[in-house]
N, C-alpha and C positions, 0 to 999 in steps of 0.2 A: 722724315721718311726718305729713304734713298734707294736707288736702284743699284743692285750689287752686280748683276751680270745679265746678259741677254744673248743666249745662243740663238740659233737660226729659228727655232720654233717654240721657244718658251721664254717667259719673262719671270724673273724672281724678284720679289719685293720683300723687304723687312720693315715692319711697322711697329710702333709702340702700341701696346694693347690697352683698350678701355675695359677695365674690369671693376665693377662696382664693389665697394668694400676695400679696395686697394687704392693707394694714392697715385698721383701722377698719371692721369689719363692723357696720353700724348698723341693718340691717333686722330688725324683730321680725316673723317670719313668722306667728306665731299671731295677732297683731293684724291683719295684712294679710288672712289667710285668713278671719277672722271678718267683716271689712269687705266683702270681695268675695262670700263665700258659695259659690255653686255655680260650677263651671268653665264652664258654659254662658253665664254672665253676663259672663265676661271676653272682651272683644272684641279687644284688642291689648295687647302689652307690649313695651317696648323698653329694653334695657340700654345706657346711655350713659356714656362715659368721655372725659375731656379729655386729649388727647395733648400732652405737653410735651417740648421739646428733642430731637426725633428726629435722630439722626445715622446715616443708613442709605445705603449706596452706591447701591442701586437700589430694592428693596422687600423687606419682611420679612413673612412670613405668620405670623399668630397664630391659634390655634385656641381655640374656646370649648367647654368641656365643662360638663355639669351633673350633679350627684350627688344621689341620693336614698338615704339610708342608706349601705350599702356599695357600691351600684351607681353606676358612673360612665359616662356616655354622651357621645359626640361630638355636637355640635350644629351648628356652622357655623364658618366661618373668614373672616378679613378680611386685607387687605394694608395694612401701614403704610409710608408713604413720607414724605420730608421735607416734602412739601406739606401734611401733616396737622398741622404745628406750630400749636398753639393752636386746634385744631379738634376737634370731637366725633367719636369713633368709636362707631358704634351697631350693635347686634345685635338682631334680632327674636327675642324670647324668649317669644312667646305660647304656643307648644307646651309648653316646659318648665314654665311656671307653671300651665298647665291641668292638666298631669300631677300637679304638686305638690298642686293643689286636689283632684284625684280620689283620689290615693294619698299622703296626707301622711306624712312620716317625721320622726323627731327631728332629723336633720341634713339640710338641703337647701341647696346652695350652687352657685355657678359656679366653674369653674377656667379660668384663662387660661394657655395654654401656647404657647411659641415653637416653630415648626415648623422643623426642620433636615433637609435631604435627606442621607441616608447616601451616602458616597463622593464628595460634592461638596466642592470647596475651601472651607474656612471663611473667613469674612470678619467683621470686628468690626462691631458695630452697638450702638446704645443708644437708649433712649427712656424716658420716665417718664410716669406717669399722675397727673394732678393730684389732690391730697388723699389720697395713699396712702403717703407716706413718713413715717417716724418722726422726730419732732423733740422737743426738750426745752425746758423753761423758757419764756422769753419768745418764743423762736423758734416754739415749738409754738402759742402763743396767736396770734401774728401770722399763721402759716400757716392756722390754722383759720378766721381771719376773711377771708383773701384767696383761698384755694384752693377749688376746686369738686370734691368727691369724686365717684366714680361713683354713679349712681343708676338706679333703674328707674322708668320712666314707664308707667303702665297706664291703659287705658280700660275701664270696665266699666259695665254697666247696673245702676242702683240696685236693691237687693233688693226694695224696696217697689213696684217696677214690673215685677217678674218675671212675675207672673200676667197682667198686661196684655199684656206682650210675647208670652207663650205663646199667649194667646187670639187675639192679632192674627195670629200666624204660622199658627195653625190656620185662621183665617178667610180668610187670603190664599191658602192652598193649596186650600181646599174651595169657597169661595163666589166667588172671583175668576174672571171670564170669561177664562181663559188659553187662548191659541190652541193647537190641535194642528195636525199636518201637513195635516189634512183641513178645518180650519175656514176658512170663507169669510166668515162674518159678522163684524161689528165686535167686536174682542177685543184683549186685551193680548198683545203679542208681545215676546219677550225680546231685550234689547239690552244688551251689556256695554260700558262705556266705560272705557278706560285713560286716566287724566288726562295722563300724559306722552306716550304714543305717539299717542293720538288727538286730544288738544287742545293739546299743547305746554305744559301747566300743570305747573310744577315747584314751585309754592309750597305745594301740599297735601302734607303728609307722610304722613298716614294718613287714609283708606285710599288705596291706589294706584289703585284703580278701583272701579266699582260697577255694579250692574244698574239702568240707568235705565229700560229698557223703552220701548215706544211703542205707539200705537194704530193699527190698520189693519184694513180689512175693509169689506164692503158694508153699507149700511143699508137693509134691505128694509122695506116698510110694516108687516110683522108684527113687526118687531124692536122692542124696548122703547126708544122715543124719549123725549127729555127733556120735550117739550111737544107740544101739539096741532099747532103749526105744523110741527114736524119730522115728525110722523106724516102730515100732509097732503102735505108735500113728498115724502116717501117714496112715498106712494100715487100722487102725480102722476107720479113717475119710473117707477113700475111700469107705469102705463098709457101712458106716453110714453117708451119706452126711448131714443129719440134725443135727449131733452132734456138740457141741460147742468146744469140746476138739480137739486140733490139734497142730502140731509143728509150731513154729514161725521162720520167716526169720530174722536172727540177724547177726551182724558183727562177722567175724571170725578173720581177720587180720586187725590191726590198726597200723598206723605209727605216729610218733611225728611231730610237726610243729615247726620249728625254728622261733623265733620272735625277733624283736628289739624294745625296749621301753626305756623310760627315767625316771630316778629318780632325780628330780631337773634338773640340767644341765648335769648329768652323764648318758651316754648311757649304757644299759645292753643288753646282748644277752642271751636268755634262750630257752628251748624247752618245749612246752606243750605236754605232753604225750597223746597217744591214741586219736589223733585229726582227723586222715584221715582214712576213711574206704577203704580198698583195696580189701577185699573179704568177702563173706557172707557164711552162713551155715544155716541149719535147726536144730533147737534145741527145 
């Protein structure tokens, strides 16, 4: 297990995955748990496996389960088709890993099962997952050098920043001029942007969207303006309602957004600066 990069507010880890039914379980959960710490610091987790040599008539459903001790729970499913040859199949496993952090057990793993509908005519299919087959001797050495086994990619906030994040969250919910339904003055209004649906951006892998927010509302002369000029302009507007000149409600504090994206098959973590509006001002 190795740390790949650590920007200011997010930590990226790549781990070998423990998947029952597949060989080479390489993840040391105790090491990973101590590195992440609290479940609230884990922001996302993805289980990835490289599909090899699929021979499927149409599509085949596979189901992912996760176990904690003797308990086994269904998590999600995906469809495998021939178009997935030499491509990564991914599962969002943030929830299971957060549960494992909250309630650690001696045995915690994933199970991949093939789904078959009862009463339906059976059809043959096959596929393999890179890095999961047993080999011996020189063949094993060669495969270990060329194949890519399943792994889990996690994003988490470093533990030494947890107190800063907590205080920032409290500050954003209590001190921030967030709009209510009755608010008319300049304030922060909520706006969620979905990268794919709203912007047509497919290159950002995580998150799929975020709360960008925006500033809107009137700037009266008694409202806290940025400078004397804005105060004078607001007072002028107050005494001359028909005048077009007036201060505008604009962002005051903006925060960056950490993102995960891919360049070819290599993952990258970066921060897009000034992406989230946290407070507004009249200017």
